[in-house]
py3Dmol code that shows the C-alpha trace and the ligand (Angstrom):
import py3Dmol

protein = """\
ATOM      1  CA  MET A   1       7.146 -32.223   0.593  1.00  0.00           C
ATOM      2  CA  LEU A   2       5.819 -30.529  -2.547  1.00  0.00           C
ATOM      3  CA  GLN A   3       9.275 -30.218  -4.042  1.00  0.00           C
ATOM      4  CA  THR A   4       9.958 -33.979  -3.475  1.00  0.00           C
ATOM      5  CA  LEU A   5       6.543 -34.935  -4.953  1.00  0.00           C
ATOM      6  CA  ARG A   6       7.280 -32.819  -8.001  1.00  0.00           C
ATOM      7  CA  GLU A   7      10.809 -34.126  -8.565  1.00  0.00           C
ATOM      8  CA  GLN A   8       9.912 -37.712  -7.988  1.00  0.00           C
ATOM      9  CA  THR A   9       6.963 -37.736 -10.338  1.00  0.00           C
ATOM     10  CA  SER A  10       8.189 -35.499 -13.175  1.00  0.00           C
ATOM     11  CA  ALA A  11       9.452 -38.429 -15.272  1.00  0.00           C
ATOM     12  CA  LEU A  12       6.091 -40.217 -14.797  1.00  0.00           C
ATOM     13  CA  HIS A  13       4.254 -37.045 -15.797  1.00  0.00           C
ATOM     14  CA  LYS A  14       6.242 -36.740 -19.016  1.00  0.00           C
ATOM     15  CA  GLU A  15       5.485 -40.355 -19.806  1.00  0.00           C
ATOM     16  CA  ILE A  16       1.787 -40.031 -19.214  1.00  0.00           C
ATOM     17  CA  GLU A  17       1.571 -36.779 -21.196  1.00  0.00           C
ATOM     18  CA  LYS A  18       3.300 -38.394 -24.118  1.00  0.00           C
ATOM     19  CA  ASP A  19       1.012 -41.484 -24.401  1.00  0.00           C
ATOM     20  CA  ASN A  20      -2.293 -39.794 -23.551  1.00  0.00           C
ATOM     21  CA  THR A  21      -5.240 -39.512 -25.908  1.00  0.00           C
ATOM     22  CA  ALA A  22      -5.443 -35.883 -24.716  1.00  0.00           C
ATOM     23  CA  GLY A  23      -2.513 -35.268 -27.135  1.00  0.00           C
ATOM     24  CA  LEU A  24      -5.064 -35.671 -29.908  1.00  0.00           C
ATOM     25  CA  ILE A  25      -6.890 -32.674 -28.454  1.00  0.00           C
ATOM     26  CA  MET A  26      -3.685 -30.647 -28.512  1.00  0.00           C
ATOM     27  CA  ASP A  27      -3.364 -31.212 -32.299  1.00  0.00           C
ATOM     28  CA  HIS A  28      -7.142 -30.983 -32.839  1.00  0.00           C
ATOM     29  CA  SER A  29      -7.392 -34.366 -34.598  1.00  0.00           C
ATOM     30  CA  ILE A  30      -9.425 -36.186 -31.956  1.00  0.00           C
ATOM     31  CA  THR A  31     -12.495 -38.076 -33.107  1.00  0.00           C
ATOM     32  CA  MET A  32     -15.727 -38.446 -31.170  1.00  0.00           C
ATOM     33  CA  SER A  33     -15.036 -42.051 -30.220  1.00  0.00           C
ATOM     34  CA  GLU A  34     -11.479 -41.138 -29.053  1.00  0.00           C
ATOM     35  CA  TYR A  35     -12.977 -38.372 -26.907  1.00  0.00           C
ATOM     36  CA  LYS A  36     -15.498 -40.759 -25.379  1.00  0.00           C
ATOM     37  CA  LEU A  37     -12.665 -43.126 -24.540  1.00  0.00           C
ATOM     38  CA  LEU A  38     -10.610 -40.309 -23.008  1.00  0.00           C
ATOM     39  CA  LEU A  39     -13.513 -39.229 -20.777  1.00  0.00           C
ATOM     40  CA  LEU A  40     -14.256 -42.822 -19.723  1.00  0.00           C
ATOM     41  CA  GLN A  41     -10.618 -43.478 -18.886  1.00  0.00           C
ATOM     42  CA  ASN A  42     -10.426 -40.287 -16.853  1.00  0.00           C
ATOM     43  CA  TYR A  43     -13.717 -41.100 -15.072  1.00  0.00           C
ATOM     44  CA  LEU A  44     -12.519 -44.545 -13.989  1.00  0.00           C
ATOM     45  CA  ALA A  45      -9.170 -43.233 -12.715  1.00  0.00           C
ATOM     46  CA  TYR A  46     -10.552 -40.109 -10.895  1.00  0.00           C
ATOM     47  CA  LYS A  47     -13.541 -41.905  -9.369  1.00  0.00           C
ATOM     48  CA  ILE A  48     -11.529 -44.764  -7.950  1.00  0.00           C
ATOM     49  CA  VAL A  49      -8.727 -42.520  -6.571  1.00  0.00           C
ATOM     50  CA  GLU A  50     -11.179 -39.921  -5.231  1.00  0.00           C
ATOM     51  CA  ASP A  51     -13.088 -42.672  -3.352  1.00  0.00           C
ATOM     52  CA  GLU A  52      -9.805 -43.885  -1.733  1.00  0.00           C
ATOM     53  CA  ILE A  53      -8.744 -40.348  -0.756  1.00  0.00           C
ATOM     54  CA  LYS A  54     -12.191 -39.704   0.756  1.00  0.00           C
ATOM     55  CA  ARG A  55     -11.780 -42.620   3.177  1.00  0.00           C
ATOM     56  CA  PHE A  56      -9.073 -40.455   4.947  1.00  0.00           C
ATOM     57  CA  GLN A  57     -10.160 -36.912   3.888  1.00  0.00           C
ATOM     58  CA  PRO A  58     -14.018 -36.909   3.893  1.00  0.00           C
ATOM     59  CA  GLN A  59     -14.171 -33.360   2.559  1.00  0.00           C
ATOM     60  CA  PHE A  60     -12.090 -34.145  -0.530  1.00  0.00           C
ATOM     61  CA  SER A  61     -13.886 -32.899  -3.649  1.00  0.00           C
ATOM     62  CA  THR A  62     -15.361 -35.517  -5.948  1.00  0.00           C
ATOM     63  CA  ASP A  63     -16.340 -32.825  -8.388  1.00  0.00           C
ATOM     64  CA  LYS A  64     -13.939 -34.072 -11.106  1.00  0.00           C
ATOM     65  CA  SER A  65     -15.539 -37.518 -11.395  1.00  0.00           C
ATOM     66  CA  GLU A  66     -19.021 -35.955 -11.149  1.00  0.00           C
ATOM     67  CA  ARG A  67     -18.287 -33.697 -14.042  1.00  0.00           C
ATOM     68  CA  LEU A  68     -16.880 -36.572 -16.080  1.00  0.00           C
ATOM     69  CA  ALA A  69     -20.026 -38.551 -15.329  1.00  0.00           C
ATOM     70  CA  GLU A  70     -22.149 -35.675 -16.664  1.00  0.00           C
ATOM     71  CA  ASP A  71     -20.160 -35.649 -19.952  1.00  0.00           C
ATOM     72  CA  LEU A  72     -20.449 -39.405 -20.272  1.00  0.00           C
ATOM     73  CA  ILE A  73     -24.184 -39.465 -19.686  1.00  0.00           C
ATOM     74  CA  LEU A  74     -24.701 -36.802 -22.413  1.00  0.00           C
ATOM     75  CA  LEU A  75     -22.629 -38.962 -24.793  1.00  0.00           C
ATOM     76  CA  ASN A  76     -24.420 -42.166 -23.816  1.00  0.00           C
ATOM     77  CA  VAL A  77     -21.313 -43.957 -22.553  1.00  0.00           C
ATOM     78  CA  ASP A  78     -21.765 -46.579 -19.823  1.00  0.00           C
ATOM     79  CA  PHE A  79     -19.362 -46.078 -16.966  1.00  0.00           C
ATOM     80  CA  GLU A  80     -20.858 -48.286 -14.338  1.00  0.00           C
ATOM     81  CA  ALA A  81     -19.850 -51.648 -15.805  1.00  0.00           C
ATOM     82  CA  PRO A  82     -16.170 -50.944 -16.472  1.00  0.00           C
ATOM     83  CA  ILE A  83     -15.566 -49.527 -13.006  1.00  0.00           C
ATOM     84  CA  ALA A  84     -15.934 -52.965 -11.500  1.00  0.00           C
ATOM     85  CA  SER A  85     -12.810 -54.160 -13.435  1.00  0.00           C
ATOM     86  CA  PHE A  86     -10.532 -51.668 -11.721  1.00  0.00           C
ATOM     87  CA  LYS A  87     -12.187 -50.986  -8.374  1.00  0.00           C
ATOM     88  CA  GLY A  88      -9.813 -53.144  -6.247  1.00  0.00           C
ATOM     89  CA  ASP A  89      -6.626 -51.997  -7.972  1.00  0.00           C
ATOM     90  CA  PHE A  90      -5.857 -48.842  -6.018  1.00  0.00           C
ATOM     91  CA  HIS A  91      -5.730 -48.295  -2.240  1.00  0.00           C
ATOM     92  CA  CYS A  92      -4.812 -45.652   0.267  1.00  0.00           C
ATOM     93  CA  ASN A  93      -4.003 -46.912   3.705  1.00  0.00           C
ATOM     94  CA  ASP A  94      -3.666 -43.628   5.657  1.00  0.00           C
ATOM     95  CA  GLU A  95      -3.864 -39.885   5.520  1.00  0.00           C
ATOM     96  CA  ILE A  96      -0.355 -39.452   4.169  1.00  0.00           C
ATOM     97  CA  GLU A  97      -0.942 -41.843   1.281  1.00  0.00           C
ATOM     98  CA  ALA A  98      -4.236 -39.984   0.560  1.00  0.00           C
ATOM     99  CA  LEU A  99      -2.207 -36.778   0.405  1.00  0.00           C
ATOM    100  CA  GLY A 100       0.229 -38.288  -2.161  1.00  0.00           C
ATOM    101  CA  ALA A 101      -2.725 -39.328  -4.292  1.00  0.00           C
ATOM    102  CA  ALA A 102      -4.466 -35.956  -3.856  1.00  0.00           C
ATOM    103  CA  TYR A 103      -1.280 -34.273  -5.195  1.00  0.00           C
ATOM    104  CA  VAL A 104      -1.754 -36.061  -8.499  1.00  0.00           C
ATOM    105  CA  LEU A 105      -5.495 -35.350  -8.799  1.00  0.00           C
ATOM    106  CA  GLU A 106      -5.226 -31.680  -7.868  1.00  0.00           C
ATOM    107  CA  GLY A 107      -2.102 -31.046  -9.982  1.00  0.00           C
ATOM    108  CA  SER A 108      -3.745 -32.616 -13.048  1.00  0.00           C
ATOM    109  CA  ALA A 109      -6.153 -29.680 -13.218  1.00  0.00           C
ATOM    110  CA  MET A 110      -3.403 -27.580 -14.731  1.00  0.00           C
ATOM    111  CA  GLY A 111      -3.069 -29.828 -17.812  1.00  0.00           C
ATOM    112  CA  GLY A 112      -6.887 -29.796 -17.982  1.00  0.00           C
ATOM    113  CA  MET A 113      -6.925 -26.041 -18.400  1.00  0.00           C
ATOM    114  CA  LEU A 114      -4.594 -26.312 -21.367  1.00  0.00           C
ATOM    115  CA  ILE A 115      -6.632 -29.096 -22.886  1.00  0.00           C
ATOM    116  CA  ALA A 116      -9.918 -27.143 -22.445  1.00  0.00           C
ATOM    117  CA  ARG A 117      -8.551 -24.287 -24.482  1.00  0.00           C
ATOM    118  CA  GLU A 118      -7.621 -26.500 -27.466  1.00  0.00           C
ATOM    119  CA  LEU A 119     -10.916 -28.377 -27.272  1.00  0.00           C
ATOM    120  CA  GLN A 120     -12.576 -25.341 -28.746  1.00  0.00           C
ATOM    121  CA  ASP A 121     -10.732 -26.003 -32.066  1.00  0.00           C
ATOM    122  CA  CYS A 122     -11.532 -29.769 -32.282  1.00  0.00           C
ATOM    123  CA  THR A 123     -13.965 -29.775 -35.182  1.00  0.00           C
ATOM    124  CA  ASN A 124     -14.981 -33.411 -34.732  1.00  0.00           C
ATOM    125  CA  LEU A 125     -16.461 -32.514 -31.341  1.00  0.00           C
ATOM    126  CA  ALA A 126     -18.366 -29.491 -32.543  1.00  0.00           C
ATOM    127  CA  SER A 127     -21.693 -31.116 -31.766  1.00  0.00           C
ATOM    128  CA  ILE A 128     -20.937 -31.113 -28.023  1.00  0.00           C
ATOM    129  CA  ALA A 129     -22.533 -27.936 -26.649  1.00  0.00           C
ATOM    130  CA  LYS A 130     -20.887 -27.997 -23.254  1.00  0.00           C
ATOM    131  CA  HIS A 131     -17.842 -29.744 -21.827  1.00  0.00           C
ATOM    132  CA  HIS A 132     -18.268 -30.338 -18.108  1.00  0.00           C
ATOM    133  CA  PHE A 133     -14.895 -31.822 -17.260  1.00  0.00           C
ATOM    134  CA  PHE A 134     -12.597 -29.934 -19.645  1.00  0.00           C
ATOM    135  CA  ASN A 135     -14.523 -26.748 -19.007  1.00  0.00           C
ATOM    136  CA  GLY A 136     -11.537 -24.354 -18.744  1.00  0.00           C
ATOM    137  CA  ASP A 137     -13.071 -22.768 -15.621  1.00  0.00           C
ATOM    138  CA  ARG A 138     -10.452 -21.032 -13.468  1.00  0.00           C
ATOM    139  CA  LYS A 139     -12.142 -22.626 -10.410  1.00  0.00           C
ATOM    140  CA  ASN A 140     -10.397 -25.842 -11.414  1.00  0.00           C
ATOM    141  CA  VAL A 141      -7.071 -24.609 -10.233  1.00  0.00           C
ATOM    142  CA  GLN A 142      -8.489 -23.458  -6.907  1.00  0.00           C
ATOM    143  CA  GLY A 143      -8.244 -26.989  -5.521  1.00  0.00           C
ATOM    144  CA  TRP A 144      -4.537 -27.045  -6.537  1.00  0.00           C
ATOM    145  CA  LYS A 145      -3.868 -23.763  -4.750  1.00  0.00           C
ATOM    146  CA  GLU A 146      -5.572 -24.930  -1.602  1.00  0.00           C
ATOM    147  CA  PHE A 147      -3.686 -28.196  -1.750  1.00  0.00           C
ATOM    148  CA  MET A 148      -0.357 -26.362  -1.986  1.00  0.00           C
ATOM    149  CA  LYS A 149      -1.330 -24.106   0.934  1.00  0.00           C
ATOM    150  CA  LYS A 150      -2.324 -27.043   3.075  1.00  0.00           C
ATOM    151  CA  VAL A 151       0.847 -29.001   2.341  1.00  0.00           C
ATOM    152  CA  ASN A 152       3.098 -26.005   2.826  1.00  0.00           C
ATOM    153  CA  SER A 153       1.483 -25.115   6.173  1.00  0.00           C
ATOM    154  CA  ARG A 154       2.797 -28.154   7.991  1.00  0.00           C
ATOM    155  CA  GLU A 155       5.961 -30.154   8.511  1.00  0.00           C
ATOM    156  CA  PHE A 156       6.427 -33.742   7.342  1.00  0.00           C
ATOM    157  CA  SER A 157       8.945 -36.265   8.524  1.00  0.00           C
ATOM    158  CA  ALA A 158      11.258 -37.946   5.999  1.00  0.00           C
ATOM    159  CA  GLU A 159       9.175 -41.145   6.296  1.00  0.00           C
ATOM    160  CA  GLU A 160       5.964 -39.313   5.634  1.00  0.00           C
ATOM    161  CA  THR A 161       7.421 -37.606   2.563  1.00  0.00           C
ATOM    162  CA  GLN A 162       8.728 -40.944   1.302  1.00  0.00           C
ATOM    163  CA  LYS A 163       5.330 -42.573   1.786  1.00  0.00           C
ATOM    164  CA  ALA A 164       3.368 -39.816   0.111  1.00  0.00           C
ATOM    165  CA  THR A 165       5.848 -39.838  -2.773  1.00  0.00           C
ATOM    166  CA  LEU A 166       5.496 -43.554  -3.327  1.00  0.00           C
ATOM    167  CA  LYS A 167       1.714 -43.198  -3.407  1.00  0.00           C
ATOM    168  CA  ALA A 168       1.898 -40.280  -5.831  1.00  0.00           C
ATOM    169  CA  GLN A 169       4.066 -42.380  -8.149  1.00  0.00           C
ATOM    170  CA  GLU A 170       1.614 -45.277  -7.757  1.00  0.00           C
ATOM    171  CA  THR A 171      -1.238 -42.942  -8.677  1.00  0.00           C
ATOM    172  CA  PHE A 172       0.482 -41.927 -11.898  1.00  0.00           C
ATOM    173  CA  LEU A 173       1.040 -45.591 -12.703  1.00  0.00           C
ATOM    174  CA  PHE A 174      -2.634 -46.347 -11.926  1.00  0.00           C
ATOM    175  CA  PHE A 175      -3.708 -43.644 -14.380  1.00  0.00           C
ATOM    176  CA  GLY A 176      -1.254 -45.101 -16.902  1.00  0.00           C
ATOM    177  CA  LYS A 177      -2.774 -48.599 -16.441  1.00  0.00           C
ATOM    178  CA  ILE A 178      -6.293 -47.200 -17.015  1.00  0.00           C
ATOM    179  CA  PHE A 179      -5.148 -45.297 -20.093  1.00  0.00           C
ATOM    180  CA  ASP A 180      -4.163 -48.724 -21.515  1.00  0.00           C
ATOM    181  CA  TYR A 181      -7.756 -49.798 -21.219  1.00  0.00           C
ATOM    182  CA  GLN A 182      -9.202 -49.216 -24.678  1.00  0.00           C
ATOM    183  CA  PRO A 183     -12.659 -50.623 -25.346  1.00  0.00           C
ATOM    184  CA  GLN A 184     -14.099 -49.803 -28.746  1.00  0.00           C
ATOM    185  CA  PHE A 185     -16.695 -47.098 -29.112  1.00  0.00           C
ATOM    186  CA  SER A 186     -18.848 -46.295 -32.038  1.00  0.00           C
ATOM    187  CA  ALA A 187     -18.819 -42.572 -32.856  1.00  0.00           C
TER     188      ALA A 187
END
"""
ligand_1 = """\
43
HEM
C -1.871 -34.426 -22.234
C -2.013 -34.426 -20.967
C -1.446 -33.478 -20.002
C -0.906 -32.247 -20.212
C -0.786 -31.458 -21.533
C -0.437 -31.762 -18.930
C 0.138 -30.518 -18.735
C 0.487 -30.013 -17.495
C 0.939 -28.651 -17.237
C 1.113 -27.565 -18.315
C 1.190 -28.568 -15.904
C 1.686 -27.272 -15.222
C 3.115 -27.253 -15.027
C 3.553 -26.031 -14.278
O 2.912 -25.000 -14.402
O 4.425 -26.149 -13.504
C 0.892 -29.816 -15.292
C 1.080 -30.075 -13.988
C 0.720 -31.266 -13.414
N 0.105 -32.365 -14.016
Fe -0.260 -32.514 -16.005
N -0.712 -32.672 -17.983
C -1.324 -33.737 -18.595
C -1.711 -34.882 -18.006
C -1.699 -35.178 -16.644
C -2.238 -36.285 -15.994
C -3.013 -37.428 -16.710
C -1.930 -36.228 -14.680
C -2.293 -37.099 -13.508
C -2.668 -38.343 -13.644
C -1.214 -34.974 -14.477
C -0.729 -34.494 -13.317
C -0.083 -33.339 -13.079
C 0.440 -32.867 -11.765
C 0.394 -33.652 -10.474
C 0.925 -31.588 -11.981
C 1.533 -30.677 -10.920
C 3.025 -30.628 -10.985
C 3.599 -29.709 -9.888
O 3.647 -28.524 -10.144
O 3.921 -30.158 -8.836
N -1.065 -34.370 -15.676
N 0.464 -30.667 -16.286
"""
view = py3Dmol.view(width=600, height=400)
view.addModel(protein, "pdb")
view.setStyle({"model": 0}, {"cartoon": {"style": "trace"}})
view.addModel(ligand_1, "xyz")
view.setStyle({"model": 1}, {"stick": {}})
view.zoomTo()
view.show()
């Protein structure tokens, strides 16, 4: 299952990595308003996908969207109004689809670790005392390890693997769609 998810989403990962505002963190050029936009986009995507996963996996952690909300509150960015525009655009219909979506959310923590490291050298963001989402905490990859353990501990039919893979691809596309949402922020 994991191998198929990885293979079938690697092109989408490359695509999203290329176009993402997070790239501006990697080269340290990001401005405060670009960072606010990145946090807002991530909040919308994580919150909506987490809520759908939770319908089938009630214990699924919503800690990523909660930490994004903390960052946004400190930066005075409204995230309640924009969520309404995307709320109905992503759905999981069963536990297997929720697993495909969870693959994308849990796996994304690895990129987050890399980004957190570079954030320290982004001089335009020096006034932010603490980053809650991109915090570089090793605990972030714990969810990924548990996810891998869980998936590797059971068998999936070809149909289930196919279904989870389609939902993982759709989750990447949903993130891509939200990354195209670019309201203007003042710094
Ligand atoms: C600039 C942004 C990003 C960077 C630099 C980045 C970087 C990375 C890195 C370094 C890994 C670990 C690869 C490995 O150790 O095998 C990874 C894995 C992963 N990333 Fe990203 N990533 C970014 C954005 C995203 C986004 C936005 C998502 C989801 C919407 C995402 C989803 C994943 C997934 C699911 C994996 C796990 C792949 C696997 O091992 O099966 N990434 N990323």
